[in-house]
C-alpha positions as CSV (number, residue, x, y, z in Angstrom):
1,M,33.2,6.3,-17.2
2,D,36.1,6.1,-19.6
3,L,35.6,8.7,-22.3
4,K,39.0,8.4,-24.0
5,I,39.0,11.9,-25.4
6,D,41.3,15.0,-24.9
7,L,40.7,18.5,-23.5
8,K,40.3,20.0,-27.0
9,T,37.6,17.5,-27.8
10,L,35.9,18.1,-24.5
11,A,35.8,21.9,-25.0
12,E,34.4,21.5,-28.5
13,A,31.7,19.0,-27.5
14,V,30.4,21.3,-24.7
15,N,30.7,24.6,-26.7
16,G,33.2,25.7,-24.1
17,K,36.6,27.5,-24.0
18,L,39.8,25.8,-23.0
19,V,41.3,28.5,-20.8
20,K,44.3,26.5,-19.4
21,G,45.8,23.1,-20.2
22,N,47.4,21.1,-23.0
23,P,44.7,20.6,-25.7
24,E,46.0,17.1,-26.3
25,A,45.9,16.1,-22.6
26,P,43.7,13.0,-22.1
27,F,40.3,13.4,-20.5
28,N,38.6,10.3,-19.3
29,T,36.4,11.0,-16.3
30,F,35.4,13.6,-13.8
31,G,33.7,14.1,-10.4
32,T,30.8,16.4,-9.4
33,D,30.8,16.1,-5.6
34,T,33.5,18.2,-4.0
35,R,33.2,16.1,-0.9
36,K,34.3,12.9,-2.7
37,L,37.1,14.2,-4.9
38,K,40.3,12.2,-4.8
39,C,43.7,13.6,-5.6
40,G,44.1,14.2,-9.3
41,D,40.3,14.2,-10.1
42,F,38.8,16.7,-12.5
43,L,35.9,18.7,-11.0
44,W,32.8,19.3,-13.1
45,A,31.1,22.1,-11.1
46,L,27.3,21.7,-11.0
47,K,24.6,23.8,-9.3
48,G,22.0,21.6,-7.6
49,A,18.8,22.4,-5.7
50,S,20.7,22.8,-2.4
51,Y,24.3,23.4,-3.2
52,D,26.6,24.9,-5.9
53,A,30.0,23.3,-6.4
54,H,31.3,26.7,-7.6
55,D,31.1,27.8,-3.9
56,F,33.8,25.2,-3.1
57,L,36.3,25.8,-5.9
58,A,39.0,27.2,-3.6
59,Q,38.8,24.3,-1.2
60,S,39.2,21.8,-4.1
61,L,42.4,23.4,-5.5
62,P,44.9,21.3,-3.5
63,C,43.4,18.1,-4.9
64,V,42.0,18.6,-8.4
65,S,43.7,18.3,-11.8
66,G,41.2,20.6,-13.4
67,W,37.9,22.4,-13.5
68,L,34.9,22.7,-15.8
69,I,33.2,25.8,-14.4
70,R,30.8,28.5,-15.3
71,E,32.3,31.6,-17.1
72,N,33.7,34.1,-14.6
73,A,33.0,31.7,-11.7
74,A,36.6,31.7,-10.6
75,G,36.2,35.3,-9.5
76,S,39.0,36.4,-7.3
77,I,40.7,33.0,-7.0
78,K,44.3,33.7,-7.9
79,D,45.6,30.1,-8.2
80,L,44.0,28.0,-10.9
81,P,44.3,24.3,-11.5
82,A,46.4,22.9,-14.4
83,E,43.4,22.4,-16.6
84,L,40.4,24.8,-16.9
85,V,37.4,24.7,-19.3
86,T,34.7,27.4,-19.0
87,V,31.1,27.2,-20.3
88,K,28.0,29.4,-20.0
89,D,26.0,26.6,-18.1
90,T,27.7,23.6,-16.6
91,L,24.5,21.5,-16.6
92,K,23.8,22.2,-20.2
93,A,27.5,21.4,-20.9
94,L,27.0,18.0,-19.1
95,Q,24.0,17.3,-21.3
96,D,25.9,18.3,-24.4
97,L,28.8,16.0,-23.6
98,A,26.4,13.1,-23.0
99,A,24.5,13.8,-26.3
100,W,27.9,13.9,-28.1
101,H,29.1,10.7,-26.4
102,R,25.8,8.8,-27.1
103,Q,26.2,9.4,-30.8
104,R,29.4,7.5,-30.7
105,F,27.5,4.3,-30.3
106,Q,25.1,3.0,-33.0
107,I,23.3,0.5,-30.8
108,P,19.7,-0.2,-29.9
109,L,18.9,2.3,-27.1
110,T,15.6,2.5,-25.3
111,A,14.2,5.3,-23.2
112,I,11.3,4.6,-20.8
113,T,8.9,7.1,-19.2
114,G,5.4,7.0,-17.8
115,S,3.6,7.7,-14.5
116,N,4.1,4.2,-13.1
117,G,6.3,1.1,-13.9
118,K,9.3,2.9,-15.4
119,S,11.9,1.3,-13.2
120,T,10.3,-2.2,-13.3
121,T,10.0,-2.0,-17.1
122,K,13.6,-0.8,-17.4
123,E,14.8,-3.8,-15.2
124,M,12.8,-6.2,-17.3
125,L,14.1,-4.9,-20.5
126,K,17.6,-4.9,-19.1
127,S,17.2,-8.5,-18.2
128,I,16.1,-9.3,-21.8
129,Y,18.9,-7.3,-23.4
130,S,21.5,-8.8,-21.1
131,F,21.0,-12.3,-22.4
132,A,21.9,-10.9,-25.9
133,G,24.8,-8.6,-24.9
134,E,26.3,-6.3,-22.4
135,T,23.8,-3.6,-21.4
136,C,24.1,-0.1,-20.0
137,S,21.4,1.5,-17.9
138,N,20.9,4.1,-15.3
139,A,21.4,2.9,-11.7
140,G,18.8,3.6,-9.1
141,N,16.8,6.7,-9.9
142,L,19.4,8.6,-11.9
143,N,16.7,9.6,-14.4
144,N,16.6,13.4,-14.3
145,Q,18.5,16.3,-15.9
146,F,21.6,15.4,-13.9
147,G,21.4,11.6,-13.6
148,L,20.5,10.8,-17.2
149,P,23.5,12.4,-18.8
150,L,25.8,10.9,-16.2
151,S,24.3,7.5,-16.9
152,L,24.8,7.9,-20.7
153,L,28.4,8.8,-20.2
154,E,28.9,5.2,-18.8
155,L,28.3,3.9,-22.4
156,S,31.4,2.0,-23.7
157,P,32.3,0.0,-26.8
158,A,31.6,-3.1,-24.8
159,H,27.9,-2.3,-24.6
160,K,25.5,-3.8,-27.2
161,F,22.3,-2.3,-25.8
162,G,21.2,0.6,-23.6
163,V,18.1,1.1,-21.6
164,F,17.4,4.3,-19.5
165,E,14.4,5.6,-17.6
166,L,13.4,9.2,-17.9
167,G,11.7,11.0,-15.0
168,A,9.9,14.3,-15.1
169,S,8.4,16.8,-12.6
170,R,7.5,19.6,-15.0
171,R,6.6,20.2,-18.6
172,G,9.6,20.1,-20.9
173,D,11.6,17.7,-18.7
174,I,11.2,14.7,-21.0
175,R,12.0,16.7,-24.1
176,E,15.2,18.1,-22.4
177,I,16.7,14.7,-21.5
178,G,15.1,12.7,-24.3
179,E,17.0,14.8,-26.9
180,V,20.2,13.9,-25.1
181,A,19.4,10.2,-25.2
182,R,18.1,10.1,-28.8
183,P,16.6,6.6,-28.3
184,T,16.0,4.2,-31.1
185,C,13.0,3.1,-29.1
186,G,10.9,5.1,-26.7
187,V,8.4,3.5,-24.3
188,I,5.5,5.2,-22.5
189,T,4.0,2.9,-19.8
190,N,0.9,4.9,-18.8
191,I,-0.5,8.3,-17.8
192,G,-1.6,8.7,-14.2
193,P,-1.8,11.1,-11.3
194,S,1.8,11.3,-10.1
195,H,3.6,14.6,-9.3
196,L,0.3,16.5,-9.7
197,E,1.7,19.1,-7.3
198,Y,4.0,20.1,-10.1
199,F,2.1,19.2,-13.3
200,G,-1.4,20.4,-12.2
201,D,-3.5,18.0,-14.2
202,L,-3.4,14.8,-16.2
203,E,-3.5,16.5,-19.5
204,T,-0.2,18.2,-18.7
205,I,1.3,14.9,-17.7
206,F,0.1,13.4,-21.0
207,E,1.7,16.2,-22.9
208,T,4.9,15.9,-21.0
209,K,5.4,12.1,-21.3
210,T,4.6,12.2,-25.0
211,E,7.4,14.6,-25.6
212,L,9.4,11.4,-25.9
213,A,7.9,10.9,-29.4
214,R,9.8,14.0,-30.7
215,C,13.1,12.8,-29.3
216,L,13.5,9.5,-31.2
217,A,16.4,8.9,-33.4
218,P,15.6,8.8,-37.2
219,G,13.6,5.6,-37.8
220,G,12.9,5.1,-34.1
221,T,9.8,3.3,-32.8
222,L,7.4,4.6,-30.1
223,V,6.1,1.8,-27.8
224,Y,3.0,2.7,-25.8
225,N,0.1,1.2,-23.8
226,C,-3.0,1.4,-25.9
227,D,-5.2,0.4,-23.0
228,D,-4.4,3.8,-21.4
229,R,-7.2,6.2,-22.2
230,Y,-4.7,9.1,-22.7
231,L,-2.1,7.2,-24.7
232,G,-4.8,5.7,-26.9
233,R,-5.0,9.1,-28.5
234,L,-1.6,8.7,-30.1
235,G,-3.0,6.3,-32.7
236,G,-3.8,9.0,-35.2
237,R,-0.6,10.9,-35.1
238,G,1.2,9.0,-37.9
239,L,4.0,7.7,-35.6
240,K,6.1,4.6,-36.2
241,A,4.6,2.8,-33.3
242,L,4.3,-0.6,-31.6
243,T,1.4,-0.8,-29.1
244,F,0.8,-3.2,-26.2
245,G,-2.1,-4.0,-24.0
246,R,-5.2,-6.2,-23.5
247,A,-7.2,-4.4,-26.2
248,N,-7.9,-6.3,-29.5
249,E,-6.2,-3.6,-31.5
250,A,-2.9,-3.9,-29.6
251,D,0.0,-5.0,-31.8
252,L,1.3,-7.1,-28.8
253,R,-1.6,-8.5,-26.9
254,I,-1.7,-9.6,-23.2
255,L,-4.0,-12.6,-23.1
256,E,-5.9,-13.8,-20.1
257,G,-4.5,-16.7,-18.1
258,E,-2.7,-17.8,-14.9
259,K,0.7,-17.2,-16.5
260,L,1.8,-14.2,-18.6
261,R,0.7,-14.9,-22.2
262,I,1.5,-12.5,-25.0
263,E,0.7,-12.7,-28.7
264,Y,2.4,-10.8,-31.6
265,R,1.7,-11.4,-35.2
266,G,0.3,-14.9,-34.6
267,H,3.2,-15.9,-32.4
268,L,2.1,-16.8,-28.9
269,V,4.5,-17.2,-25.9
270,E,3.7,-18.1,-22.3
271,M,6.1,-17.5,-19.4
272,D,6.5,-17.7,-15.7
273,L,6.9,-14.1,-14.6
274,P,8.5,-13.5,-11.2
275,H,6.0,-11.7,-8.9
276,A,3.3,-12.0,-11.6
277,C,0.9,-9.3,-10.4
278,A,-1.5,-7.9,-13.0
279,H,0.1,-4.5,-13.5
280,N,3.4,-6.2,-14.0
281,Y,1.9,-7.9,-17.1
282,H,1.7,-4.5,-18.7
283,N,5.3,-3.7,-17.7
284,A,6.4,-7.1,-19.1
285,A,4.5,-6.5,-22.3
286,A,6.1,-3.0,-22.6
287,A,9.6,-4.6,-22.2
288,A,8.8,-7.3,-24.7
289,A,7.5,-4.8,-27.3
290,A,10.7,-2.7,-26.8
291,A,12.8,-5.8,-27.3
292,L,11.0,-6.7,-30.5
293,A,11.5,-3.1,-31.8
294,S,15.2,-3.6,-31.0
295,G,15.4,-6.7,-33.2
296,L,15.3,-9.4,-30.5
297,D,13.1,-12.5,-30.8
298,F,10.6,-14.2,-28.4
299,A,13.2,-16.7,-27.2
300,A,15.3,-13.9,-25.8
301,I,12.2,-12.2,-24.4
302,K,11.0,-15.3,-22.6
303,K,14.5,-16.0,-21.1
304,G,15.0,-12.5,-20.0
305,L,11.6,-12.0,-18.4
306,E,11.6,-15.3,-16.6
307,N,15.0,-14.5,-15.1
308,Y,14.4,-10.9,-14.2
309,T,15.0,-9.8,-10.6
310,P,12.3,-7.4,-9.3
311,P,13.7,-4.1,-7.9
312,P,13.5,-3.9,-4.0
313,M,10.5,-2.3,-2.4
314,R,8.4,-2.6,-5.5
315,M,5.7,-5.2,-4.6
316,Q,8.5,-7.2,-3.1
317,E,7.2,-10.4,-1.5
318,L,8.9,-11.3,1.8
319,R,8.2,-14.2,4.2
320,I,8.6,-13.0,7.8
321,K,7.9,-15.6,10.5
322,G,5.2,-17.1,8.4
323,S,3.6,-13.8,7.4
324,L,3.4,-12.8,3.7
325,V,4.7,-9.2,3.6
326,I,4.3,-7.2,0.3
327,L,6.7,-4.3,0.6
328,D,5.9,-1.5,-1.9
329,A,7.5,1.5,-0.1
330,Y,9.4,3.0,-3.0
331,N,6.6,5.1,-4.4
332,A,2.9,5.7,-4.1
333,N,0.3,7.6,-6.1
334,P,-3.4,6.9,-6.7
335,Q,-2.8,4.7,-9.7
336,S,-0.1,2.5,-8.1
337,M,-2.0,2.3,-4.8
338,S,-5.1,1.1,-6.7
339,S,-3.0,-1.6,-8.5
340,A,-1.4,-2.8,-5.3
341,L,-4.8,-3.1,-3.5
342,K,-6.3,-5.1,-6.4
343,E,-3.5,-7.7,-5.9
344,M,-4.6,-8.3,-2.3
345,F,-7.9,-9.9,-3.0
346,D,-6.5,-13.4,-3.6
347,K,-3.8,-13.3,-0.9
348,P,-3.9,-15.3,2.3
349,K,-6.1,-13.9,5.0
350,P,-6.3,-12.2,7.3
351,L,-5.3,-9.1,5.4
352,Y,-3.6,-6.1,7.0
353,L,-3.1,-2.8,5.1
354,M,-0.3,-0.4,6.3
355,L,-0.5,2.7,4.1
356,G,1.2,6.1,4.2
357,D,0.8,9.4,2.4
358,M,0.7,9.6,-1.4
359,K,2.9,12.7,-1.8
360,E,3.2,15.4,-4.5
361,L,-0.6,15.5,-5.3
362,G,-0.9,19.2,-4.5
363,T,-4.4,20.5,-4.4
364,H,-5.7,17.1,-5.6
365,S,-4.4,15.4,-2.4
366,A,-7.5,15.5,-0.3
367,H,-9.7,14.2,-3.2
368,Y,-7.5,11.2,-3.9
369,H,-6.9,10.3,-0.2
370,T,-10.7,10.6,0.4
371,D,-11.4,8.2,-2.5
372,L,-8.8,5.8,-1.1
373,G,-10.3,5.8,2.4
374,A,-13.8,5.0,1.1
375,A,-12.4,2.1,-1.0
376,L,-10.5,0.7,2.0
377,A,-13.7,0.4,4.0
378,H,-14.8,-2.3,1.5
379,M,-11.6,-4.3,1.3
380,G,-12.4,-6.8,4.0
381,A,-9.1,-6.1,5.8
382,A,-8.7,-7.3,9.4
383,K,-7.2,-3.9,10.1
384,V,-6.2,-0.8,8.3
385,F,-3.2,1.3,9.5
386,L,-2.9,4.8,8.1
387,A,-0.1,7.3,8.8
388,G,0.8,10.8,7.6
389,P,-1.0,14.2,7.4
390,E,-2.4,13.5,4.0
391,M,-3.9,10.2,5.2
392,K,-6.1,12.0,7.6
393,A,-8.6,12.6,4.8
394,A,-8.5,8.8,4.1
395,A,-9.1,8.0,7.7
396,G,-12.2,10.2,7.8
397,A,-13.6,8.8,4.6
398,Y,-13.0,5.2,5.9
399,C,-15.1,5.9,9.0
400,R,-17.9,7.6,7.0
401,A,-18.0,4.6,4.5
402,G,-18.7,2.2,7.4
403,G,-15.2,0.9,8.1
404,N,-14.7,-0.3,11.6
405,S,-11.1,-1.5,12.1
406,M,-8.7,1.3,11.4
407,E,-5.9,3.0,13.3
408,F,-4.6,6.5,12.2
409,G,-1.4,8.2,13.3
410,E,0.2,11.5,12.3
411,T,3.4,9.5,12.0
412,L,4.3,5.9,11.5
413,D,5.6,5.6,15.1
414,D,2.1,6.0,16.4
415,W,1.2,2.4,15.5
416,L,4.6,0.9,14.6
417,P,4.8,-1.4,17.7
418,E,1.4,-3.0,17.0
419,A,2.2,-3.4,13.2
420,R,5.5,-5.2,14.0
421,R,3.8,-7.4,16.6
422,L,1.1,-8.5,14.1
423,I,3.7,-9.4,11.5
424,G,5.6,-11.3,14.1
425,E,2.6,-13.5,14.8
426,G,3.0,-15.1,11.4
427,K,-0.5,-15.0,10.1
428,G,-1.9,-13.5,7.0
429,T,-0.8,-10.9,4.4
430,F,0.5,-7.4,5.1
431,L,0.6,-4.7,2.4
432,I,3.1,-1.9,3.2
433,K,2.8,1.0,0.8
434,A,3.6,4.7,0.9
435,S,5.6,7.4,-0.8
436,R,9.3,7.2,-0.5
437,S,9.7,10.0,2.0
438,M,7.5,8.1,4.5
439,K,10.2,5.4,4.9
440,F,7.7,2.6,5.5
441,E,10.4,0.0,5.2
442,R,11.1,0.8,8.8
443,I,8.1,-1.4,9.7
444,I,10.1,-4.6,8.9
445,E,13.6,-3.5,10.0
446,G,15.1,-6.2,12.1
447,L,12.2,-8.7,11.6
């Protein structure tokens, strides 16, 4: 981050008050974690889910050059840093600064949301963009009310493109951060049962994800999956749109074949996509459509997609002592679980499934885990390993559906030694999939 502004500009951008300090003093960067401040750093005090940096202002005094804090938060602290800006809400101020900073750059900037495939689509599009110019994107999962503005503040004059994923756990989330990003292109990958514990139903997820359409910069394009039964409803809304999918009416069509083949306005391109599983075809098509909307051609798209590096723990293929291990332990919900299982049918046998809880499904959890268990009974797997309290419903359904080779544990440790032994034998395919909190990557640690 190198903002190259002064304190006066900072205060104006965040609708704050410069209480102390030279208005012309340079302001380039700041820190938000009081535990990581270095001498001379400027502290931007944020209130998170489990901590409030305002509680540590006094401890930060010997080190910091300044604070941006909530009005009246200094309380009885007598000594103040050399620079002080106060605002009504420090998170809103962070978003305001990011929105102001974003408008300094008239570049193609894409924002991506959806229930599944956000990160993969982001990395694919980043790979495409990067062959045409330096690209800014959010690192890891910095895609929420805090992470997205911090990511946007990394934009610099060197960047020719931007691509950022937007996450949501409640209605209004996409609108809130989408208005900060003001993308020239917005991508919605799909609508599925993720975070149902917070959203309640699929209709609310649809309404939340499609908030992105109202956040586009003037003249911006909405890219969406017209194969999705919810997103297909966007067709009559008069949006400037570019659709992708297998359907005949898609603007950018995914064609059948052993390699990824996409067609747009009579132009056909075929490419070797790394880890070319079926659901990644939709992610690649989404990235290609966004690239087209940003003014790039198929040559750049082909080069970028063929050279993209899949993110770790997302259908990551590993060879361990002869075994093929598919590690997909970053996230799990009913839609992504179904997609992963479909990819197993043509993998080398014997097949072993090592699955953990699909979290954040709320009152819908038992239903989706029961459906999963019944489906697993007909997968033809040599053995199914299930772990976690939510997977208990899947284990029961598996047995009722006639499955006869399953081991269930309340925790991963209940069957971890056997799982590791089987992988070590070097025979067959192992799918490892669970929600992030289950930490299923432990299965292969050290192997």
